[in-house]
C-alpha positions as CSV (number, residue, x, y, z in Angstrom):
1,X,0.0,0.1,0.0
2,X,3.0,2.3,0.9
3,X,3.6,5.1,-1.8
4,X,7.0,5.9,-2.9
5,X,5.9,8.4,-5.5
6,X,8.1,11.6,-4.9
7,X,6.4,15.0,-5.4
8,X,8.7,17.7,-6.6
9,X,9.2,19.8,-3.4
10,X,12.2,21.6,-2.1
11,X,11.7,21.0,1.5
12,X,11.0,17.5,2.9
13,X,8.1,17.1,5.2
14,X,9.0,15.6,8.7
15,X,7.0,13.5,11.2
16,X,6.8,14.5,14.8
17,X,9.5,11.8,15.4
18,X,12.0,13.1,12.9
19,X,14.4,14.6,15.7
20,X,14.3,11.3,17.6
21,X,15.1,9.1,14.5
22,X,18.1,11.5,14.0
23,X,19.2,10.9,17.6
24,X,19.1,7.3,17.2
25,X,21.3,7.6,14.1
26,X,18.8,6.6,11.5
27,X,19.8,6.6,7.9
28,X,17.3,9.2,6.5
29,X,16.1,9.3,2.9
30,X,13.7,11.4,0.8
31,X,10.4,9.1,0.7
32,X,7.4,10.5,-1.1
33,X,8.5,14.0,-0.2
34,X,9.1,13.0,3.6
35,X,12.3,12.8,5.5
36,X,12.1,9.1,6.5
37,X,14.3,6.6,8.3
38,X,15.2,3.9,5.8
39,X,17.2,1.8,8.4
40,X,18.8,2.2,11.9
41,X,22.4,1.0,11.7
42,X,22.6,0.9,15.4
43,X,20.1,-1.8,15.5
44,X,21.7,-3.9,12.8
45,X,20.3,-2.3,9.6
46,X,17.6,-3.5,7.3
47,X,18.2,-7.1,7.3
48,X,18.2,-7.4,11.1
49,X,15.0,-5.3,11.3
50,X,13.5,-7.5,8.8
51,X,14.2,-10.7,10.6
52,X,13.4,-9.1,14.1
53,X,9.8,-8.3,12.7
54,X,9.5,-11.9,11.4
55,X,10.6,-13.4,14.6
56,X,9.8,-11.2,17.4
57,X,8.6,-7.4,17.2
58,X,9.6,-4.0,15.6
59,X,8.2,-0.6,15.5
60,X,7.9,1.7,12.5
61,X,6.8,5.4,12.3
62,X,4.4,5.6,9.6
63,X,3.0,9.0,10.6
64,X,3.6,10.2,6.8
65,X,0.5,8.2,5.9
66,X,-2.7,10.2,5.3
67,X,-6.0,10.0,7.0
68,X,-9.4,11.2,5.5
69,X,-12.5,10.9,7.6
70,X,-15.9,10.8,5.9
71,X,-19.0,11.1,8.1
72,X,-22.6,11.8,7.6
73,X,-24.1,15.1,7.0
74,X,-27.8,15.7,7.6
75,X,-29.4,12.6,6.4
76,X,-28.3,8.9,7.6
77,X,-26.4,7.0,5.1
78,X,-24.7,9.8,3.3
79,X,-21.0,8.8,4.3
80,X,-21.7,5.1,3.3
81,X,-23.1,6.2,-0.1
82,X,-20.0,8.3,-0.8
83,X,-17.5,5.7,0.4
84,X,-19.3,3.0,-1.8
85,X,-19.0,5.4,-4.8
86,X,-15.4,6.1,-4.5
87,X,-13.9,2.8,-3.3
88,X,-14.2,-0.8,-4.9
89,X,-14.7,-2.8,-2.0
90,X,-18.1,-3.2,-0.3
91,X,-18.2,-0.8,2.8
92,X,-21.8,-1.7,3.6
93,X,-20.6,-5.2,4.8
94,X,-18.3,-3.5,7.5
95,X,-19.3,-3.7,11.0
96,X,-18.4,-0.8,13.3
97,X,-15.0,-1.6,14.5
98,X,-14.1,-3.5,11.4
99,X,-11.6,-2.4,8.4
100,X,-10.9,-3.7,4.9
101,X,-8.5,-3.2,2.1
102,X,-9.9,-1.5,-0.8
103,X,-8.8,1.0,-3.7
104,X,-10.2,4.3,-5.3
105,X,-10.1,4.0,-9.0
106,X,-10.2,6.4,-11.9
107,X,-13.2,6.0,-14.3
108,X,-10.9,4.0,-16.7
109,X,-10.6,1.4,-13.8
110,X,-6.9,2.1,-12.8
111,X,-5.7,3.2,-9.4
112,X,-6.1,6.6,-7.6
113,X,-4.7,4.8,-4.6
114,X,-5.1,1.7,-2.4
115,X,-6.8,2.3,1.1
116,X,-7.7,0.8,4.3
117,X,-11.3,1.7,5.2
118,X,-12.2,1.6,8.9
119,X,-15.8,2.0,10.1
120,X,-15.7,4.0,13.1
121,X,-19.4,4.5,13.8
122,X,-22.9,4.2,12.4
123,X,-22.2,6.5,9.3
124,X,-18.7,7.3,10.1
125,X,-15.5,6.2,8.0
126,X,-11.7,6.6,8.2
127,X,-9.8,6.0,5.0
128,X,-6.1,5.6,5.4
129,X,-4.1,6.5,2.4
130,X,-0.5,6.7,1.1
131,X,2.0,9.4,1.9
132,X,3.2,10.3,-1.4
133,X,-0.2,10.7,-2.8
134,X,-1.8,12.6,0.0
135,X,-2.7,15.8,-1.6
136,X,-3.9,14.0,-4.8
137,X,-6.1,11.8,-2.8
138,X,-7.6,14.3,-0.6
139,X,-8.5,16.5,-3.6
140,X,-9.9,13.5,-5.6
141,X,-12.2,12.4,-2.6
142,X,-13.4,15.9,-2.0
143,X,-14.3,16.3,-5.8
144,X,-15.9,12.9,-6.0
145,X,-18.0,13.2,-3.0
146,X,-19.4,16.6,-3.6
147,X,-22.8,15.2,-4.6
148,X,-23.2,13.2,-1.4
149,X,-24.5,14.3,2.2
150,X,-21.5,13.9,4.0
151,X,-18.5,15.7,5.6
152,X,-14.8,15.1,4.4
153,X,-12.2,15.9,6.9
154,X,-8.4,15.8,6.2
155,X,-6.9,14.5,9.5
156,X,-3.6,13.5,8.0
157,X,-1.6,15.9,10.2
158,X,-3.6,15.1,13.4
159,X,-1.8,11.8,14.5
160,X,1.4,10.0,14.8
161,X,0.9,6.6,13.6
162,X,3.1,3.8,14.9
163,X,3.1,0.3,13.5
164,X,3.9,-2.4,16.1
165,X,4.7,-5.5,13.9
166,X,5.6,-9.2,14.6
167,X,4.7,-12.2,16.6
168,X,5.4,-10.5,19.9
169,X,3.6,-7.4,19.1
170,X,0.5,-8.3,21.2
171,X,2.7,-9.0,24.1
172,X,4.2,-5.4,23.9
173,X,0.8,-3.8,23.4
174,X,-0.8,-5.6,26.4
175,X,1.8,-3.9,28.6
176,X,0.7,-0.4,27.4
177,X,-3.1,-0.5,27.0
178,X,-6.2,-1.4,29.2
179,X,-8.0,-2.5,25.8
180,X,-8.8,-6.3,25.6
181,X,-6.6,-7.2,22.5
182,X,-7.0,-11.0,22.2
183,X,-10.6,-10.5,20.8
184,X,-9.4,-8.1,18.1
185,X,-9.3,-10.1,15.0
186,X,-7.0,-9.0,11.9
187,X,-8.4,-5.9,10.1
188,X,-10.6,-5.0,13.2
189,X,-9.9,-2.3,15.8
190,X,-10.8,-0.7,18.9
191,X,-10.2,2.2,21.1
192,X,-8.7,2.1,24.6
193,X,-6.0,3.8,26.7
194,X,-2.6,3.6,25.5
195,X,0.4,5.1,27.2
196,X,-2.1,6.9,29.6
197,X,-3.7,8.5,26.3
198,X,-7.6,7.7,26.4
199,X,-9.6,6.9,23.4
200,X,-6.7,5.9,21.3
201,X,-7.3,4.0,18.0
202,X,-5.7,0.5,18.1
203,X,-6.1,-1.5,14.8
204,X,-4.9,-5.0,14.1
205,X,-3.3,-4.0,10.6
206,X,-0.1,-3.8,9.2
207,X,2.1,-3.8,5.9
208,X,4.5,-6.6,6.9
209,X,2.5,-9.8,6.5
210,X,3.0,-10.4,10.3
211,X,0.5,-10.1,13.2
212,X,0.6,-6.5,14.5
213,X,-1.1,-3.3,15.4
214,X,-1.2,0.3,14.3
215,X,-1.9,3.0,16.8
216,X,-2.9,6.6,16.3
217,X,-1.9,9.1,18.9
218,X,-1.8,13.0,19.2
219,X,0.9,14.5,17.0
220,X,2.6,16.8,19.1
221,X,6.5,16.1,19.6
222,X,6.4,15.5,23.4
223,X,3.4,13.0,23.3
224,X,4.9,11.3,20.1
225,X,8.3,10.8,21.8
226,X,6.8,9.6,25.1
227,X,4.7,7.1,23.4
228,X,7.6,5.8,21.3
229,X,9.9,5.4,24.2
230,X,7.4,3.7,26.4
231,X,6.8,1.3,23.5
232,X,10.6,0.6,23.4
233,X,10.7,0.2,27.0
234,X,7.9,-2.3,27.1
235,X,9.4,-4.2,24.2
236,X,12.9,-4.8,25.7
237,X,12.2,-8.0,27.0
238,X,11.3,-9.1,23.5
239,X,14.3,-7.6,22.0
240,X,12.2,-5.0,20.2
241,X,14.0,-2.6,17.7
242,X,13.2,0.4,15.6
243,X,12.5,-0.5,12.1
244,X,12.8,1.7,9.0
245,X,11.0,1.8,5.6
246,X,13.7,-0.4,4.0
247,X,12.8,-3.5,6.0
248,X,9.0,-2.4,5.7
249,X,9.4,-2.7,1.9
250,X,11.3,-6.1,2.0
251,X,8.5,-7.4,4.4
252,X,5.6,-6.5,2.2
253,X,7.4,-7.7,-0.8
254,X,7.6,-11.2,0.7
255,X,4.0,-11.0,1.5
256,X,3.1,-9.6,-2.0
257,X,1.4,-6.5,-0.7
258,X,1.1,-4.0,-3.4
259,X,3.2,-0.7,-3.6
260,X,1.5,2.5,-5.2
261,X,3.7,3.4,-8.3
262,X,4.9,-0.1,-8.4
263,X,2.4,-3.0,-8.6
264,X,-0.6,-0.5,-8.8
265,X,-0.8,2.9,-10.4
266,X,-2.8,5.0,-12.8
267,X,-1.8,2.8,-15.7
268,X,-2.7,-0.5,-14.2
269,X,-6.1,-2.0,-13.6
270,X,-7.6,-4.2,-10.9
271,X,-7.6,-7.4,-12.8
272,X,-4.1,-6.9,-14.0
273,X,-3.0,-6.5,-10.3
274,X,-4.7,-9.6,-9.3
275,X,-6.8,-7.6,-6.6
276,X,-10.1,-8.8,-7.9
277,X,-11.0,-10.5,-4.7
278,X,-11.3,-6.7,-3.1
279,X,-13.5,-5.4,-6.0
280,X,-17.0,-6.1,-5.5
281,X,-18.7,-5.5,-8.8
282,X,-21.9,-6.9,-7.5
283,X,-22.5,-4.1,-5.0
284,X,-23.7,-1.6,-7.6
285,X,-22.1,1.4,-9.4
286,X,-18.6,2.9,-8.4
287,X,-16.1,5.1,-10.0
288,X,-14.2,2.9,-12.4
289,X,-16.9,-0.1,-12.5
290,X,-17.8,0.3,-16.0
291,X,-14.4,0.3,-17.4
292,X,-13.6,-2.9,-15.3
293,X,-16.7,-4.6,-16.8
294,X,-15.3,-3.8,-20.3
295,X,-11.7,-4.9,-19.4
296,X,-13.0,-8.0,-17.9
297,X,-14.9,-8.9,-21.2
298,X,-11.8,-8.0,-23.4
299,X,-9.4,-10.1,-21.0
300,X,-6.0,-9.2,-19.6
301,X,-2.9,-9.1,-21.8
302,X,-0.6,-9.0,-18.7
303,X,-0.7,-10.1,-15.2
304,X,1.4,-9.6,-11.8
305,X,3.4,-12.7,-10.8
306,X,6.2,-13.6,-8.4
307,X,9.6,-14.6,-9.6
308,X,12.6,-16.2,-8.1
309,X,16.2,-15.6,-9.7
310,X,17.8,-18.9,-10.8
311,X,20.9,-17.2,-12.0
312,X,22.9,-14.8,-9.8
313,X,21.7,-11.3,-9.8
314,X,18.8,-9.2,-8.3
315,X,15.9,-8.2,-10.2
316,X,15.3,-4.5,-9.4
317,X,12.4,-2.2,-9.9
318,X,11.8,-1.3,-13.6
319,X,14.3,-4.0,-15.0
320,X,13.3,-5.5,-18.3
321,X,11.8,-9.2,-18.3
322,X,12.4,-11.1,-21.6
323,X,12.2,-14.3,-23.3
324,X,14.8,-16.7,-24.1
325,X,15.4,-14.7,-27.4
326,X,15.9,-11.5,-25.6
327,X,12.9,-10.0,-26.7
328,X,11.1,-7.7,-23.9
329,X,8.1,-9.2,-22.5
330,X,7.4,-7.5,-19.3
331,X,8.9,-5.4,-16.3
332,X,9.8,-6.0,-12.7
333,X,7.7,-3.8,-10.4
334,X,9.6,-4.6,-7.2
335,X,12.8,-6.8,-6.6
336,X,15.1,-7.4,-3.6
337,X,17.0,-10.1,-2.0
338,X,14.4,-11.9,0.5
339,X,16.0,-12.0,4.1
340,X,13.6,-14.6,5.2
341,X,14.0,-16.9,2.2
342,X,17.8,-16.3,1.4
343,X,16.7,-16.0,-2.3
344,X,16.5,-13.1,-4.8
345,X,12.7,-12.3,-5.4
346,X,10.6,-10.1,-7.5
347,X,7.1,-9.0,-8.7
348,X,6.7,-8.4,-12.4
349,X,4.2,-7.8,-14.9
350,X,4.3,-10.4,-17.9
351,X,2.1,-11.9,-20.5
352,X,-0.4,-14.5,-19.5
353,X,1.6,-17.2,-21.6
354,X,4.6,-16.5,-19.0
355,X,2.3,-16.4,-15.9
356,X,2.1,-20.2,-14.8
357,X,4.3,-21.5,-12.1
358,X,7.6,-22.8,-13.1
359,X,7.5,-20.8,-16.3
360,X,11.0,-19.8,-17.3
361,X,11.9,-16.1,-18.2
362,X,14.9,-13.9,-18.1
363,X,15.6,-10.5,-16.4
364,X,18.1,-8.0,-18.0
365,X,20.6,-7.0,-15.2
366,X,23.4,-4.7,-16.3
367,X,23.3,-5.8,-19.8
368,X,23.1,-9.6,-19.0
369,X,20.3,-12.0,-19.5
370,X,19.7,-13.7,-16.1
371,X,17.4,-16.8,-15.9
372,X,14.7,-16.7,-13.5
373,X,11.4,-18.8,-12.8
374,X,7.7,-17.9,-11.9
375,X,6.9,-19.1,-8.5
376,X,3.8,-19.1,-6.2
377,X,2.9,-16.1,-4.1
378,X,2.8,-14.8,-1.7
379,X,6.6,-15.7,-1.2
380,X,6.1,-15.8,2.6
381,X,3.2,-16.8,4.7
382,X,3.2,-16.3,8.5
383,X,2.9,-19.6,10.3
384,X,-0.6,-20.1,11.7
385,X,-0.8,-20.3,15.4
386,X,-1.6,-23.7,16.8
387,X,-4.9,-23.9,18.7
388,X,-4.9,-25.0,22.3
389,X,-6.0,-28.4,21.5
390,X,-3.2,-28.8,18.9
391,X,-0.6,-27.5,21.4
392,X,-1.9,-30.1,23.9
393,X,-1.3,-32.9,21.4
394,X,2.2,-31.9,20.5
395,X,3.1,-31.3,24.1
């Protein structure tokens, strides 16, 4: 979901935790117009951060993400009607306290952005959007909800958003909140006191493929730093470490989670991206639906696949995929060594004739044709927790 699209701005924006990241010695980069930590050398860097999230727990500052609240106006149902119009999933199925993955589409069925939609109340929704597309998204939402009886609020700068991710994330959070977390399923949320802050939104969401939580706290620097420091203190027994956007990217890649500007964009439609399970055509009309109907009838010429390098070499973003004769057939959207698997992996758009698991293709790396094969995705799935009865059997 995270966007790497970088607007042309002379001055980088900073989260409330920027000074703290610098005190921790983080390596900072321009990410979508924001000055963000890519890794923390003092914690061991990207690979150590990645492996810690897979095995224990890490914490990310994701305050650069945007937040749009859409609530009802005068008549009941105005906000729901607006959300249904601008997003492809079916928000009418959400219970209060539930969230889902969705996307906002252009009339041609391509992506404005992907979003997480939270149902806060009876006719009250929170959309979490990407950092690099904030202004574009907010303007698009305002423009496309004008005819609905709803109120649109940009809350992007109101919160510091922290992502606590990994199998021990729940153990850390239990030390910091009075909320009952065991009953919160994946993509559900609650409100509770966190680090002494009442009515804090606690969502069981994330962008790593692991269990975890995202919390939203007031954005002033003293409060933000206090919560961060208490989080790190509570997680010491679980060897918690700060994590940057570098490991967040490798974690999401292993889990085949889309990145705006890479797997999804204004040039890629829902069917090509393989996100049809989140697109509820049967719910009724929404922006982009008619174009998707036509595209479905015409059939896709390309599709997103996972590839694993057979030859040495890393298939980086935008590298060309080719056939055995060296003719271009597709493009890599995201690629990296996988710290979990110890292999070089990538996502790529290729013709349907090259999409079957086991299909051989080549990636052009520094002028050399390097062999790769299509593999099943996601590359990594987190292990399912054993039930109490299963644990007893194996004890």
